[in-house]
C-alpha positions in Angstrom: -34.6 -28.5 53.4 -30.8 -29.1 53.6 -31.2 -31.9 51.0 -33.1 -29.6 48.6 -30.3 -27.0 49.0 -27.6 -29.6 48.4 -29.4 -31.0 45.3 -29.9 -27.4 44.0 -26.2 -26.7 44.5 -25.2 -29.9 42.7 -27.5 -29.0 39.8 -26.0 -25.5 39.6 -22.5 -27.0 39.7 -23.3 -29.5 36.9 -25.0 -26.8 34.9 -21.9 -24.5 35.2 -19.6 -27.4 34.3 -21.6 -28.2 31.2 -21.6 -24.5 30.2 -17.8 -24.3 30.6 -17.3 -27.4 28.5 -19.6 -26.1 25.7 -17.7 -22.7 25.8 -14.3 -24.5 25.6 -15.5 -26.6 22.6 -16.8 -23.5 20.9 -13.5 -21.6 21.3 -11.5 -24.6 20.1 -13.6 -25.2 17.0 -14.1 -21.5 15.9 -11.7 -20.5 13.1 -9.0 -17.9 13.9 -10.0 -14.7 12.1 -6.5 -13.1 12.6 -4.8 -15.6 10.3 -7.1 -14.6 7.4 -6.5 -10.9 8.1 -2.7 -11.4 7.9 -3.0 -13.1 4.5 -5.2 -10.2 3.2 -2.6 -7.7 4.3 0.2 -9.5 2.5 -2.0 -9.6 -0.7 -2.4 -5.8 -0.5 1.3 -5.0 -0.3 2.8 -3.2 -3.4 4.3 -5.5 -6.0 6.1 -3.5 -8.7 5.5 -6.2 -11.3 1.7 -5.8 -10.9 1.7 -2.0 -11.2 0.1 -0.8 -14.5 0.0 2.8 -15.5 -3.4 3.6 -17.1 -3.5 6.4 -19.5 -5.6 9.2 -18.0 -7.7 9.6 -21.2 -8.9 6.0 -21.2 -10.7 6.4 -17.8 -14.3 7.5 -17.5 -17.4 7.1 -19.6 -15.9 8.5 -22.8 -13.1 6.0 -22.9 -10.5 6.5 -25.6 -12.5 9.0 -27.5 -11.4 11.7 -25.0 -7.8 11.1 -26.1 -8.7 11.9 -29.7 -10.2 15.2 -28.6 -7.0 16.3 -26.8 -8.4 17.2 -23.4 -5.9 19.7 -22.0 -7.3 19.6 -18.5 -6.1 16.1 -17.8 -2.6 16.1 -16.2 0.0 13.6 -17.3 0.6 10.5 -15.2 3.8 10.5 -13.2 5.6 8.3 -10.8 6.5 10.2 -7.6 9.5 9.1 -5.6 9.7 10.8 -2.3 10.9 11.8 0.3 14.6 12.0 -0.6 17.2 13.8 1.4 19.2 16.5 -0.4 22.3 14.3 -0.4 20.4 11.5 -2.1 18.9 13.5 -4.9 22.0 13.5 -7.1 22.5 9.8 -6.6 18.9 9.1 -7.4 19.0 11.2 -10.6 22.2 9.5 -11.7 20.5 6.1 -11.2 17.5 7.3 -13.2 19.8 8.5 -16.0 21.4 5.1 -16.1 18.1 3.3 -16.9 17.6 5.6 -19.9 14.4 7.5 -19.3 12.7 9.1 -22.3 12.3 12.4 -20.4 14.3 13.9 -17.6 12.8 13.6 -14.1 11.4 16.7 -12.3 12.6 17.6 -8.8 10.3 19.4 -6.4 11.1 20.5 -2.8 8.8 19.1 -0.1 10.1 21.6 2.5 12.1 21.0 5.7 11.6 18.1 8.0 13.7 17.9 11.2 16.0 20.6 9.8 16.7 18.7 6.6 15.3 19.6 3.2 13.3 16.8 1.5 12.7 16.4 -2.2 10.4 14.5 -4.6 11.4 13.2 -8.0 8.7 12.9 -10.7 9.2 10.5 -13.6 6.9 11.4 -16.5 4.8 8.8 -18.3 6.6 5.7 -17.1 5.8 2.3 -18.6 5.7 -1.0 -16.6 9.4 -1.7 -17.1 10.4 1.7 -15.9 8.2 1.4 -12.9 9.8 -1.9 -12.0 13.3 -0.5 -12.5 12.6 2.6 -10.4 11.1 0.3 -7.7 14.3 -1.7 -7.7 16.4 1.4 -7.4 14.1 2.9 -4.7 14.8 0.0 -2.4 18.4 1.2 -2.0 17.1 4.5 -0.5 15.7 3.9 2.9 12.7 5.9 4.0 11.6 6.7 0.4 8.5 5.4 -1.5 7.1 5.5 -4.9 3.5 6.2 -5.9 1.4 7.2 -8.9 0.7 11.0 -8.9 -0.3 13.8 -11.2 2.7 15.5 -12.9 3.6 18.9 -11.5 
């Protein structure tokens, strides 16, 4: 009886040892999913050179024929630059004037945050070069971001 118990324990120990080895090999040979996730996140980051402003009338099933009809319900496309502190608004507008925009930017108040008034600037109908120039200027203003938005 003692020999059967000893043989059973040896068999159990060998079985557990083999299971541990199989698990270790599986863990070592399985690809790391986190590395692929990090690459996908980098690919999703905003690259100003890849931003394209699409005319609102060219979207949808009607395509460009909607533009010929002059649909007045479609808002113009704008580039929103926000949030900007009150002290930074004049600097930002001066920088926008320096790049020679075809239309003057529109300023809107976003309300108070932590006792400071915040503003958003809207650049009307920007082309790709304007988007890239604004993105370059925006990097000098910490805490602000640009995004596509409907014009106010």
